[in-house]
DSSP file (Angstrom, degrees, kcal/mol; ACC not computed):
  #  RESIDUE AA STRUCTURE BP1 BP2  ACC     N-H-->O    O-->H-N    N-H-->O    O-->H-N    TCO  KAPPA ALPHA  PHI   PSI    X-CA   Y-CA   Z-CA
    1    1 A M              0   0    0      0, 0.0     2,-0.5     0, 0.0    35,-0.1   0.000 360.0 360.0 360.0 134.0    0.0    0.0    0.0
    2    2 A S        -     0   0    0     33,-0.1     2,-0.3    34,-0.0    27,-0.1  -0.979 360.0-130.3-123.6 131.7    1.3    3.4   -0.9
    3    3 A L        -     0   0    0     -2,-0.5    29,-0.1    25,-0.3    28,-0.0  -0.608  22.4-132.1 -80.7 135.5    0.0    6.6    0.5
    4    4 A S     >  -     0   0    0     -2,-0.3     4,-2.2     1,-0.1     5,-0.2  -0.411  25.4-107.2 -79.7 161.3   -0.9    9.3   -2.1
    5    5 A P  H  > S+     0   0    0      0, 0.0     4,-2.2     0, 0.0     5,-0.2   0.867 122.1  54.3 -57.0 -35.9    0.3   12.9   -1.6
    6    6 A D  H  > S+     0   0    0      2,-0.2     4,-2.0     1,-0.2     5,-0.1   0.895 107.8  49.2 -65.4 -38.2   -3.3   13.9   -0.8
    7    7 A E  H  > S+     0   0    0      2,-0.2     4,-2.5     1,-0.2    -1,-0.2   0.887 110.2  51.2 -67.0 -37.8   -3.5   11.2    2.0
    8    8 A V  H  X S+     0   0    0     -4,-2.2     4,-2.3     1,-0.2    -2,-0.2   0.907 110.3  48.6 -65.6 -40.5   -0.2   12.5    3.4
    9    9 A R  H  X S+     0   0    0     -4,-2.2     4,-2.4     2,-0.2    -1,-0.2   0.883 111.1  51.3 -66.4 -36.1   -1.5   16.0    3.5
   10   10 A K  H  X S+     0   0    0     -4,-2.0     4,-2.6     2,-0.2    -2,-0.2   0.910 110.2  48.6 -65.9 -42.4   -4.7   14.8    5.2
   11   11 A V  H  X S+     0   0    0     -4,-2.5     4,-1.8     2,-0.2    -2,-0.2   0.913 111.9  49.6 -63.2 -42.1   -2.7   12.9    7.8
   12   12 A A  H  <>S+     0   0    0     -4,-2.3     5,-3.1     2,-0.2     4,-0.2   0.912 110.8  50.3 -62.4 -43.2   -0.6   16.1    8.4
   13   13 A E  H ><5S+     0   0    0     -4,-2.4     3,-1.3     1,-0.2    -2,-0.2   0.922 109.6  50.0 -62.0 -44.3   -3.8   18.1    8.7
   14   14 A L  H 3<5S+     0   0    0     -4,-2.6    -1,-0.2     1,-0.3    -2,-0.2   0.827 111.6  48.8 -63.0 -31.7   -5.2   15.7   11.2
   15   15 A A  T 3<5S-     0   0    0     -4,-1.8    -1,-0.3    -5,-0.2    -2,-0.2   0.393 115.2-119.2 -86.5   2.3   -1.9   15.9   13.2
   16   16 A R  T < 5 +     0   0    0     -3,-1.3     2,-0.4     1,-0.2    -3,-0.2   0.895  65.2 145.4  59.3  42.5   -2.1   19.7   13.0
   17   17 A L      < -     0   0    0     -5,-3.1     2,-0.7    -8,-0.1    -1,-0.2  -0.912  45.4-143.3-111.4 135.6    1.2   19.8   11.1
   18   18 A E        +     0   0    0     -2,-0.4     2,-0.4    -3,-0.1    -9,-0.0  -0.877  26.9 178.6 -95.7 121.8    2.1   22.3    8.5
   19   19 A I        -     0   0    0     -2,-0.7     2,-0.1   -10,-0.1    -2,-0.0  -0.956  21.6-130.9-124.7 144.0    4.1   20.6    5.7
   20   20 A S    >>  -     0   0    0     -2,-0.4     4,-0.9     1,-0.1     3,-0.7  -0.396  30.0-107.0 -84.0 166.4    5.5   22.1    2.6
   21   21 A D  H 3> S+     0   0    0      1,-0.2     4,-0.6     2,-0.2     3,-0.4   0.832 121.1  58.2 -62.0 -31.3    5.1   20.5   -0.9
   22   22 A A  H 3> S+     0   0    0      1,-0.2     4,-0.5     2,-0.1    -1,-0.2   0.782 105.1  50.4 -68.2 -26.7    8.8   19.6   -0.7
   23   23 A E  H <> S+     0   0    0     -3,-0.7     4,-2.8     1,-0.2     5,-0.3   0.683  89.1  81.3 -84.6 -18.4    8.2   17.6    2.4
   24   24 A V  H  X S+     0   0    0     -4,-0.9     4,-2.5    -3,-0.4    -1,-0.2   0.898  92.3  47.7 -57.2 -44.6    5.3   15.6    1.1
   25   25 A D  H  X S+     0   0    0     -4,-0.6     4,-2.2     2,-0.2    -1,-0.2   0.922 113.7  47.2 -65.8 -43.8    7.5   13.1   -0.7
   26   26 A T  H  X S+     0   0    0     -4,-0.5     4,-2.1     1,-0.2    -2,-0.2   0.931 115.2  45.2 -62.3 -46.8    9.8   12.5    2.3
   27   27 A I  H  X S+     0   0    0     -4,-2.8     4,-3.0     1,-0.2     5,-0.2   0.870 109.8  55.6 -66.7 -36.3    6.9   12.1    4.7
   28   28 A A  H  X S+     0   0    0     -4,-2.5     4,-2.6    -5,-0.3   -25,-0.3   0.919 108.4  48.2 -62.4 -43.3    5.1    9.8    2.3
   29   29 A R  H  X S+     0   0    0     -4,-2.2     4,-1.9     2,-0.2    -2,-0.2   0.920 113.6  47.3 -61.5 -43.6    8.2    7.5    2.1
   30   30 A Q  H  X S+     0   0    0     -4,-2.1     4,-1.9     2,-0.2    -2,-0.2   0.924 113.8  46.2 -65.7 -45.2    8.4    7.5    5.9
   31   31 A L  H  X S+     0   0    0     -4,-3.0     4,-2.6     1,-0.2    -1,-0.2   0.893 110.9  53.3 -65.8 -38.5    4.7    6.8    6.5
   32   32 A N  H  X S+     0   0    0     -4,-2.6     4,-2.6    -5,-0.2    -1,-0.2   0.878 107.3  51.8 -62.7 -36.7    4.8    4.1    3.8
   33   33 A A  H  X S+     0   0    0     -4,-1.9     4,-2.0     2,-0.2    -1,-0.2   0.889 110.6  48.4 -65.2 -38.7    7.7    2.5    5.7
   34   34 A I  H  X S+     0   0    0     -4,-1.9     4,-2.3     2,-0.2    -2,-0.2   0.925 112.8  47.2 -67.0 -44.9    5.7    2.6    8.9
   35   35 A V  H  X S+     0   0    0     -4,-2.6     4,-2.5     1,-0.2    -2,-0.2   0.916 111.2  51.9 -63.7 -42.6    2.6    1.1    7.2
   36   36 A D  H  X S+     0   0    0     -4,-2.6     4,-2.1     1,-0.2    -1,-0.2   0.907 109.9  49.5 -60.0 -41.1    4.7   -1.6    5.6
   37   37 A Y  H  X S+     0   0    0     -4,-2.0     4,-2.4     2,-0.2    -1,-0.2   0.912 110.1  50.0 -65.4 -42.4    6.2   -2.6    9.0
   38   38 A I  H  X S+     0   0    0     -4,-2.3     4,-1.9     1,-0.2    -1,-0.2   0.905 109.6  51.3 -63.4 -40.0    2.8   -2.7   10.6
   39   39 A N  H  X S+     0   0    0     -4,-2.5     4,-0.7     1,-0.2    -1,-0.2   0.889 109.1  51.5 -63.4 -37.5    1.6   -5.0    7.7
   40   40 A Q  H >< S+     0   0    0     -4,-2.1     3,-0.8     1,-0.2     4,-0.3   0.901 109.5  49.9 -65.0 -40.6    4.7   -7.2    8.4
   41   41 A L  H >< S+     0   0    0     -4,-2.4     3,-1.3     1,-0.2    -1,-0.2   0.834 102.6  60.9 -67.3 -31.2    3.8   -7.4   12.1
   42   42 A Q  H 3< S+     0   0    0     -4,-1.9    -1,-0.2     1,-0.3    -2,-0.2   0.711  97.5  60.1 -69.8 -17.7    0.2   -8.4   11.3
   43   43 A Q  T << S+     0   0    0     -3,-0.8     2,-0.3    -4,-0.7    -1,-0.3   0.585  82.4 101.9 -84.4 -10.1    1.5  -11.5    9.5
   44   44 A V  S <  S-     0   0    0     -3,-1.3     2,-0.4    -4,-0.3    -3,-0.0  -0.591  77.9-122.0 -77.2 131.4    3.1  -12.8   12.7
   45   45 A S        +     0   0    0     -2,-0.3    -2,-0.1     1,-0.1    -1,-0.1  -0.584  29.3 178.5 -75.2 127.5    1.1  -15.5   14.4
   46   46 A T    >   +     0   0    0     -2,-0.4     3,-1.9     3,-0.0    -1,-0.1   0.129  29.0 140.8-112.9  17.6    0.2  -14.6   18.0
   47   47 A D  T 3  S+     0   0    0      1,-0.3     3,-0.1     3,-0.0    -2,-0.0  -0.405  74.9  14.0 -61.8 132.2   -1.7  -17.8   18.7
   48   48 A G  T 3  S+     0   0    0      1,-0.3     2,-0.6    -2,-0.1    -1,-0.3   0.490  94.6 125.6  81.6   2.2   -1.0  -18.9   22.3
   49   49 A V    <   -     0   0    0     -3,-1.9    -1,-0.3     3,-0.0     3,-0.0  -0.851  56.4-136.9 -97.2 121.1    0.6  -15.6   23.3
   50   50 A E        -     0   0    0     -2,-0.6     2,-0.1    -3,-0.1    -3,-0.0  -0.531  23.3-109.2 -76.0 140.5   -1.0  -14.1   26.4
   51   51 A P        -     0   0    0      0, 0.0     2,-0.3     0, 0.0    -1,-0.1  -0.398  43.0-172.4 -62.8 144.7   -1.7  -10.4   26.3
   52   52 A L        -     0   0    0      1,-0.1     3,-0.1    -2,-0.1    -3,-0.0  -0.981  32.7-151.0-142.1 155.7    0.6   -8.5   28.7
   53   53 A A  S    S+     0   0    0     -2,-0.3     2,-0.3     1,-0.2    -1,-0.1   0.595  87.8  29.6 -96.8 -14.5    0.9   -5.0   30.0
   54   54 A H  S    S-     0   0    0      2,-0.1    -1,-0.2     1,-0.1     4,-0.1  -0.997  70.1-132.5-147.3 145.4    4.7   -5.1   30.5
   55   55 A A  S    S+     0   0    0     -2,-0.3     2,-0.3    -3,-0.1    -1,-0.1   0.784  92.6  60.9 -70.3 -25.9    7.5   -7.0   28.7
   56   56 A L  S    S-     0   0    0     -3,-0.0     2,-2.1     1,-0.0    -3,-0.1  -0.733  93.8-112.0-102.8 152.6    9.0   -8.1   32.0
   57   57 A D        +     0   0    0     -2,-0.3     2,-0.4     2,-0.0    -2,-0.1  -0.541  57.4 160.7 -82.5  78.1    7.3  -10.2   34.7
   58   58 A L        -     0   0    0     -2,-2.1     2,-0.2    -4,-0.1     3,-0.1  -0.798  19.1-174.1-102.9 141.1    7.0   -7.4   37.2
   59   59 A H        -     0   0    0     -2,-0.4     2,-0.1     1,-0.1    -2,-0.0  -0.556  58.3 -35.7-116.5-172.7    4.7   -7.4   40.2
   60   60 A D        -     0   0    0     -2,-0.2    -1,-0.1     1,-0.2     0, 0.0  -0.245  57.0-177.5 -51.9 111.4    4.0   -4.7   42.7
   61   61 A V        +     0   0    0     -2,-0.1     2,-0.2    -3,-0.1    -1,-0.2   0.433  50.6  95.2 -94.9   0.0    7.5   -3.1   43.1
   62   62 A F  S    S-     0   0    0      1,-0.1     3,-0.1     3,-0.0    -3,-0.0  -0.558  82.0-101.6 -91.0 156.4    6.4   -0.6   45.7
   63   63 A R        -     0   0    0     -2,-0.2     2,-0.2     1,-0.1    -1,-0.1  -0.260  49.6 -84.6 -68.3 161.1    6.7   -1.1   49.4
   64   64 A E        -     0   0    0      1,-0.1     2,-1.1     0, 0.0    -1,-0.1  -0.469  42.5-119.4 -67.7 137.9    3.7   -2.0   51.5
   65   65 A D        +     0   0    0     -2,-0.2    -1,-0.1    -3,-0.1    -3,-0.0  -0.696  45.9 168.4 -84.1  99.8    1.6    1.0   52.5
   66   66 A L        -     0   0    0     -2,-1.1     2,-0.1     1,-0.0    -3,-0.0  -0.885  38.1-108.6-115.1 142.8    1.7    0.9   56.2
   67   67 A P        +     0   0    0      0, 0.0     2,-0.3     0, 0.0     3,-0.0  -0.414  46.8 168.5 -65.9 144.8    0.5    3.6   58.6
   68   68 A G        -     0   0    0     -2,-0.1     2,-0.2     0, 0.0     0, 0.0  -0.808  40.5 -58.6-143.5-174.3    3.3    5.4   60.4
   69   69 A E        -     0   0    0     -2,-0.3     2,-0.2     1,-0.0     0, 0.0  -0.518  50.7-145.1 -74.3 137.9    4.1    8.3   62.6
   70   70 A S        -     0   0    0     -2,-0.2     2,-0.1     1,-0.1    -1,-0.0  -0.548  24.0 -95.3 -95.4 163.6    3.2   11.7   61.1
   71   71 A L        -     0   0    0     -2,-0.2    -1,-0.1     1,-0.1     2,-0.1  -0.452  41.0-114.0 -69.8 150.2    5.0   15.0   61.5
   72   72 A T     >  -     0   0    0     -2,-0.1     4,-2.6     1,-0.1     5,-0.2  -0.399  31.2-105.2 -75.9 166.8    3.8   17.3   64.2
   73   73 A E  H  > S+     0   0    0      1,-0.2     4,-1.9     2,-0.2    -1,-0.1   0.904 122.9  50.8 -61.2 -40.0    2.3   20.6   63.0
   74   74 A D  H  4 S+     0   0    0      1,-0.2     4,-0.4     2,-0.2    -1,-0.2   0.894 111.3  47.8 -66.0 -38.9    5.4   22.5   64.2
   75   75 A E  H >4 S+     0   0    0      1,-0.2     3,-0.8     2,-0.2     4,-0.3   0.905 112.7  48.6 -66.5 -41.1    7.7   20.1   62.3
   76   76 A A  H 3< S+     0   0    0     -4,-2.6     3,-0.3     1,-0.2    -2,-0.2   0.839 118.4  39.9 -68.5 -31.7    5.6   20.3   59.1
   77   77 A L  T >< S+     0   0    0     -4,-1.9     3,-1.4    -5,-0.2    -1,-0.2   0.318  83.4 105.7 -98.9   7.3    5.6   24.1   59.3
   78   78 A A  T <  S+     0   0    0     -3,-0.8    -1,-0.2    -4,-0.4    -2,-0.1   0.826  88.2  35.8 -59.3 -34.8    9.2   24.6   60.4
   79   79 A N  T 3  S+     0   0    0     -3,-0.3    -1,-0.3    -4,-0.3    -2,-0.1   0.255  84.2 130.3-103.8  12.0   10.4   25.8   57.0
   80   80 A A    <   -     0   0    0     -3,-1.4     3,-0.1     1,-0.2    -3,-0.1  -0.477  55.2-144.0 -66.3 131.3    7.3   27.7   56.0
   81   81 A P  S    S+     0   0    0      0, 0.0     2,-0.3     0, 0.0    -1,-0.2   0.835  87.1  12.7 -66.3 -30.5    8.2   31.2   54.8
   82   82 A A  S    S-     0   0    0      7,-0.2     7,-2.2     2,-0.0     2,-0.4  -0.994  72.5-164.6-145.2 146.6    5.0   32.6   56.4
   83   83 A R  E     -A   88   0A   0     -2,-0.3     2,-0.5     5,-0.3     5,-0.2  -0.988  12.2-168.6-136.6 139.2    2.6   31.0   58.9
   84   84 A K  E >  S-A   87   0A   0      3,-2.4     3,-0.8    -2,-0.4     2,-0.4  -0.867  70.7 -54.9-128.6  97.5   -0.9   31.8   60.0
   85   85 A G  T 3  S-     0   0    0     -2,-0.5     4,-0.1     1,-0.2     0, 0.0  -0.593 120.8 -19.0  70.1-124.8   -1.8   29.7   63.0
   86   86 A N  T 3  S+     0   0    0     -2,-0.4     2,-0.3    -3,-0.1    -1,-0.2  -0.048 125.0  80.2-103.2  31.5   -1.2   26.1   62.1
   87   87 A F  E <  S-A   84   0A   0     -3,-0.8    -3,-2.4   -10,-0.0     2,-0.2  -0.912  85.2 -99.7-133.7 158.7   -1.3   26.7   58.3
   88   88 A Y  E     -A   83   0A   0     -2,-0.3     2,-0.5    -5,-0.2    -5,-0.3  -0.574  36.3-142.0 -69.7 140.6    1.0   27.9   55.6
   89   89 A S        +     0   0    0     -7,-2.2    -7,-0.2    -2,-0.2    -4,-0.0  -0.943  25.1 176.4-108.2 124.4    0.3   31.6   54.8
   90   90 A V        -     0   0    0     -2,-0.5     3,-0.1    -9,-0.1    -7,-0.0  -0.908  36.8 -93.4-125.1 153.7    0.5   32.4   51.0
   91   91 A P        -     0   0    0      0, 0.0     2,-0.1     0, 0.0    -1,-0.0  -0.324  50.6 -98.0 -64.7 147.8   -0.2   35.7   49.2
   92   92 A A        -     0   0    0      1,-0.1     4,-0.1     2,-0.1     3,-0.0  -0.409  29.1-161.3 -65.9 139.2   -3.7   36.1   47.8
   93   93 A V  S    S+     0   0    0      1,-0.1    -1,-0.1     2,-0.1     3,-0.1   0.849  87.6  34.9 -89.9 -38.6   -3.9   35.2   44.2
   94   94 A F  S    S-     0   0    0      1,-0.4     2,-0.2     0, 0.0    -1,-0.1   0.153 118.4 -96.9-104.4  18.3   -7.2   37.0   43.3
   95   95 A G              0   0    0      1,-0.2    -1,-0.4    -3,-0.0    -2,-0.1  -0.619 360.0 360.0 100.0-162.6   -6.9   40.0   45.6
   96   96 A D              0   0    0     -2,-0.2    -1,-0.2    -3,-0.1    -3,-0.0   0.508 360.0 360.0 -66.0 360.0   -8.3   40.5   49.1
């Protein structure tokens, strides 16, 4: 299958790309190579191959989520540039 220049321009338009007339031939060759490769992949038999989400057999790699001690309010606010009671104080964004 070979993409026509009009099809290449349509794909570029859908991708919101501006391409010059000089680029159409180059992009057509590149897109045709991609389509040819996909056609080649479609000929590979995948019977008996289980679908997978990752190429490696990875399971939960994160530590177990266990409750622990939290910082006190004073520890959490120790580096706050400004403080208002037990909260961070930040400048107003929308005015008063």
